C-alpha positions in Angstrom: -56.6 20.2 10.2 -54.8 19.7 6.9 -52.7 22.9 7.5 -51.8 21.7 11.0 -50.7 18.3 9.6 -48.7 19.9 6.8 -47.0 22.2 9.3 -46.0 19.4 11.6 -44.7 17.3 8.6 -42.6 20.2 7.4 -41.2 20.9 11.0 -40.3 17.2 11.4 -38.6 17.2 7.9 -36.6 20.4 8.7 -35.6 18.9 12.1 -34.3 15.8 10.5 -32.4 17.8 7.8 -30.8 20.0 10.4 -29.7 16.9 12.4 -27.9 15.4 9.4 -24.8 17.6 9.1 -22.6 16.8 6.2 -19.3 18.0 4.8 -16.9 17.4 1.9 -13.2 18.2 2.2 -10.4 18.3 -0.3 -7.1 17.2 1.3 -3.8 15.6 0.3 -0.1 15.6 0.4 2.6 17.0 -1.8 6.1 15.6 -1.3 9.3 16.4 -3.1 12.8 15.1 -2.4 16.2 14.4 -3.8 17.9 11.1 -3.4 21.5 9.9 -3.9 22.2 6.2 -4.1 25.4 4.1 -4.7 25.4 0.9 -6.7 22.2 1.7 -8.3 22.7 -0.7 -11.2 24.5 -3.8 -12.2 27.5 -1.7 -13.3 27.8 -0.2 -9.8 27.0 3.3 -10.9 25.6 5.9 -8.5 22.4 7.7 -9.2 20.7 11.0 -8.1 17.0 11.2 -8.5 13.9 13.3 -7.6 11.1 11.4 -5.9 8.2 12.5 -8.0 5.9 10.0 -6.2 7.1 11.1 -2.7 9.7 9.8 -0.3 8.5 10.7 3.2 4.9 10.0 2.0 3.2 9.5 -1.3 1.7 12.3 -3.3 -2.0 12.1 -3.1 -5.3 14.0 -3.6 -8.2 13.1 -1.3 -11.9 13.8 -1.5 -13.4 13.1 2.0 -17.1 13.2 2.8 -18.9 12.8 6.0 -22.5 13.1 7.2 -23.7 12.9 10.8 -26.9 10.8 10.8 -27.6 11.2 14.5 -28.0 8.5 17.2 -24.3 7.7 17.0 -24.5 7.0 13.2 -22.3 8.5 10.5 -21.8 7.9 6.8 -18.6 8.8 5.1 -16.5 8.2 2.0 -12.9 8.4 0.8 -11.7 8.9 -2.8 -7.9 9.0 -3.0 -5.8 9.4 -6.1 -2.0 9.2 -6.3 0.0 11.5 -8.6 3.5 12.1 -9.9 4.8 15.4 -8.8 7.3 15.7 -11.7 4.8 15.2 -14.5 1.3 15.6 -12.9 0.3 12.2 -14.2 -1.3 9.4 -12.2 1.3 7.4 -10.3 0.2 4.1 -11.9 0.5 2.7 -15.4 -3.1 1.5 -15.5 -4.7 5.0 -15.5 -6.8 4.2 -12.4 -8.1 7.5 -11.1 -8.6 6.5 -7.4 -5.9 3.9 -7.2 -5.1 4.5 -3.6 -8.5 4.3 -1.9 -12.1 4.4 -3.0 -14.6 3.3 -0.3 -17.8 4.2 1.5 -18.3 3.6 5.3 -21.1 3.4 7.8 -20.3 3.9 11.5 -22.6 3.1 14.4 -22.4 1.9 18.0 -22.2 -1.6 16.5 -18.9 -0.8 14.7 -17.7 0.5 11.3 -18.4 -1.2 8.0 -16.6 -0.1 4.9 -16.9 -1.3 1.3 -14.6 -0.6 -1.7 -10.8 -0.4 -2.4 -9.1 0.1 0.9 -6.1 -0.6 3.1 -5.8 -4.2 4.3 -6.1 -5.2 8.0 -2.4 -5.9 8.0 -1.7 -2.3 6.9 -3.8 -1.0 9.7 -1.8 -2.9 12.2 1.7 -2.4 10.8 1.0 1.3 10.8 1.3 1.1 14.6 4.2 -1.4 14.7 6.4 0.1 12.0 8.9 2.6 13.6 8.4 5.0 10.7 4.6 4.7 10.7 4.6 3.7 7.0 6.6 6.8 5.9 9.5 6.2 3.4 7.5 3.5 1.8 9.4 3.7 -1.6 12.5 2.7 0.5 11.2 0.4 3.1 10.0 -3.1 1.9 6.6 -3.3 3.7 4.2 -3.8 0.7 4.4 -7.6 1.1 4.5 -7.4 4.9 1.1 -5.5 4.7 -0.4 -8.3 2.6 -0.3 -6.1 -0.5 -1.3 -2.9 1.3 -4.8 -2.6 -0.4 -7.5 -5.0 -1.5 -10.1 -4.4 -4.3 -13.8 -5.2 -3.7 -13.1 -5.3 0.0 -15.6 -5.4 2.9 -14.1 -4.5 6.2 -15.6 -4.5 9.7 -13.9 -2.7 12.7 -15.2 -2.8 16.3 -13.5 -1.8 19.5 -14.4 -3.8 22.6 -12.8 -1.7 25.3 -9.0 -2.0 24.9 -9.4 -4.8 22.2 -9.9 -3.9 18.5 -11.4 -6.5 16.1 -11.0 -6.2 12.3 -12.5 -8.6 9.8 -12.4 -8.3 6.0 -13.4 -10.2 2.9 -12.2 -9.2 -0.6 -14.4 -10.7 -3.3 -12.4 -12.2 -6.2 -15.2 -11.7 -8.8 -14.1 -14.7 -10.9 -17.0 -16.5 -12.4 -15.9 -20.1 -12.1 -14.8 -20.0 -8.4 -15.6 -17.6 -5.4 -12.1 -18.4 -4.0 -10.0 -17.3 -7.0 -8.5 -13.8 -6.6 -10.4 -13.5 -3.2 -9.0 -12.8 0.3 -10.3 -12.9 3.8 -8.7 -12.2 7.2 -9.1 -11.3 10.8 -7.0 -9.3 13.2 -7.0 -8.6 16.9 -5.2 -5.8 18.7 -4.9 -4.8 22.3 -4.1 -1.3 23.5 -3.6 -0.7 27.2 -1.4 1.8 29.0 1.9 2.1 27.2 1.6 -1.2 25.3 0.0 -2.2 22.0 0.2 -5.6 20.5 -1.7 -7.8 18.1 -1.8 -10.1 15.1 -3.4 -10.9 11.8 -4.2 -14.1 9.9 -5.0 -13.7 6.2 -5.8 -16.1 3.4 -5.9 -15.0 -0.2 -5.8 -16.5 -3.7 -3.1 -15.0 -6.0 -2.3 -15.5 -9.7 1.2 -17.0 -10.3 1.6 -17.2 -14.0 -1.7 -18.7 -15.2 -2.5 -20.6 -12.0 -4.2 -19.4 -8.8 -2.3 -20.3 -5.6 -3.3 -20.1 -2.0 -1.3 -17.4 -0.1 -1.2 -17.8 3.7 -0.2 -14.7 5.7 0.6 -14.3 9.4 1.6 -11.1 11.3 2.4 -10.3 14.9 3.7 -7.0 16.3 4.0 -4.8 19.3 4.7 -1.2 20.2 5.6 0.4 23.6 5.4 4.1 24.1 6.4 6.2 27.1 6.2 10.0 26.5 8.4 10.9 23.6 10.0 7.5 23.3 8.5 4.7 21.2 9.9 1.2 20.6 8.1 -1.0 18.1 8.4 -3.9 15.7 6.9 -7.1 14.2 7.4 -10.1 12.0 5.4 -11.5 9.1 5.5 -14.8 7.3 4.0 -15.2 3.8 3.6 -18.6 2.3 2.5 -19.2 -1.3 1.3 -22.8 -1.5 2.3 -25.4 -4.2 4.4 -23.3 -6.5 6.3 -25.2 -9.2 7.5 -27.9 -8.6 5.1 -28.2 -5.7 7.2 -26.3 -3.3 5.8 -23.8 -0.8 7.5 -20.4 -1.4 8.0 -18.6 1.9 9.1 -15.1 2.7 9.7 -13.6 6.2 9.8 -9.8 6.8 10.9 -8.6 10.3 11.2 -5.0 11.4 11.8 -3.0 14.5 13.2 0.3 15.7 13.0 3.3 18.0 11.5 6.8 17.6 12.1 9.8 19.8 10.3 13.1 19.7 13.2 15.3 20.7 11.2 18.5 20.7 7.6 19.4 19.6 9.0 20.0 16.1 12.0 17.6 15.8 11.7 13.8 15.6 14.4 11.2 15.1 13.8 7.5 14.1 15.9 4.5 13.4 14.6 1.3 12.0 15.9 -2.1 10.8 14.1 -4.2 8.2 15.0 -7.7 7.1 13.6 -9.7 4.2 14.4 -13.4 4.3 13.6 -16.5 2.2 13.6 -19.2 4.9 14.2 -21.9 2.3 17.4 -20.2 1.1 19.5 -18.3 3.7 21.5 -16.6 0.9 18.4 -14.7 -0.2 18.4 -12.0 2.5 18.2 -8.3 2.5 18.9 -6.1 5.6 18.0 -2.4 5.5 19.0 0.1 8.3 17.5 3.6 8.0 17.9 6.7 10.1 15.3 9.5 9.6 15.1 13.1 10.9 12.1 15.3 10.3 11.5 18.9 11.4 8.0 20.4 11.5 8.1 24.0 10.2 4.3 24.1 10.9 1.4 21.8 11.4 1.4 21.0 7.7 4.9 21.3 6.5 8.0 19.2 7.3 11.6 19.1 6.2 13.1 15.6 6.3 16.5 13.9 5.9 17.3 10.2 5.9 20.3 7.9 5.4 20.0 4.2 4.7 22.3 1.3 4.2 21.2 -2.0 2.5 23.2 -5.2 2.7 22.4 -8.1 0.4 23.5 -11.5 1.5 23.8 -12.6 -2.1 25.4 -10.7 -5.0 23.2 -12.3 -7.6 20.4 -10.4 -9.3 17.1 -11.5 -7.7 13.7 -10.1 -6.8 15.2 -8.6 -3.7 18.4 -7.3 -5.3 17.8 -6.1 -8.9 21.1 -4.1 -9.0 23.3 -7.2 -8.2 25.5 -5.2 -5.8 26.3 -6.5 -2.3 25.4 -3.3 -0.7 23.9 0.2 -1.3 24.1 3.4 0.6 21.8 6.3 0.1 20.7 9.7 1.4 17.4 11.6 0.9 16.4 15.1 1.7 13.0 16.7 1.0 10.0 18.7 2.0 6.5 17.3 2.7 3.4 19.5 2.8 -0.2 18.4 3.8 -3.2 20.4 2.8 
């Protein structure tokens, strides 16, 4: 009887082990490009530079793990580090190893729950509405439009209800004297049916301005329409930092839109227009137009070429015009390889 019981237990254990299939993958992107830009400084000098952090996409190294737990359940993790191609160093000044993403996730029929440093809900949605799909991020001003792109100490829940996707997140501030300080929370809804996708995000967070925490209210709406090789998309975001000195709400609006066309299976062309505006001061306005071409040599390797023109509606040096010039023209060419 004991031998029979032991045999049954071993069989059950082996069956469970065989059912839980797991894998770990090393992946990433290596991107190198050369960029020429006019009016690169206050003296109106031109500059040629090599994009050691990537132009078409950021240089990154990923460790991806996944385990099938059966019954529609799955556990996974992402550890993602950014690096500088020119020097091999981390692409941040704080020596954070996994500065891009570091989270663990559990999927089931009830939805997906992820915990750690991860992309914001706003980033998830803008990825669909941005004509370039978050490529050329060193050139296109979408970090603020995506509510900072990433949150630390973030818990995110994602669930699809037919054509409607719900995303909810809460980033813990971990400040002892107040649970609100340095924290963020938000909700997003997105509908995808036929050729049309549209949605919106509301986010509230606490940010440190100088030595004082301020409430930051964030709103995003966007849409995308795709028919075959043609895609038209765009959106607008309003960010409001409450009660900045002297008790004035600081507002910034980012609007973007454009068209992408898959000319052939290998060749894609995209044009996008991005405007950053301070509603309280019409002079503080930046308008960027960018045209991008990319050609796939294989499933993993692309050549890319872009041209962009930025017009500043103020010649003063500001947070949106550090060079002080009224306009800048630039061209970038490079190669992008995924592994």
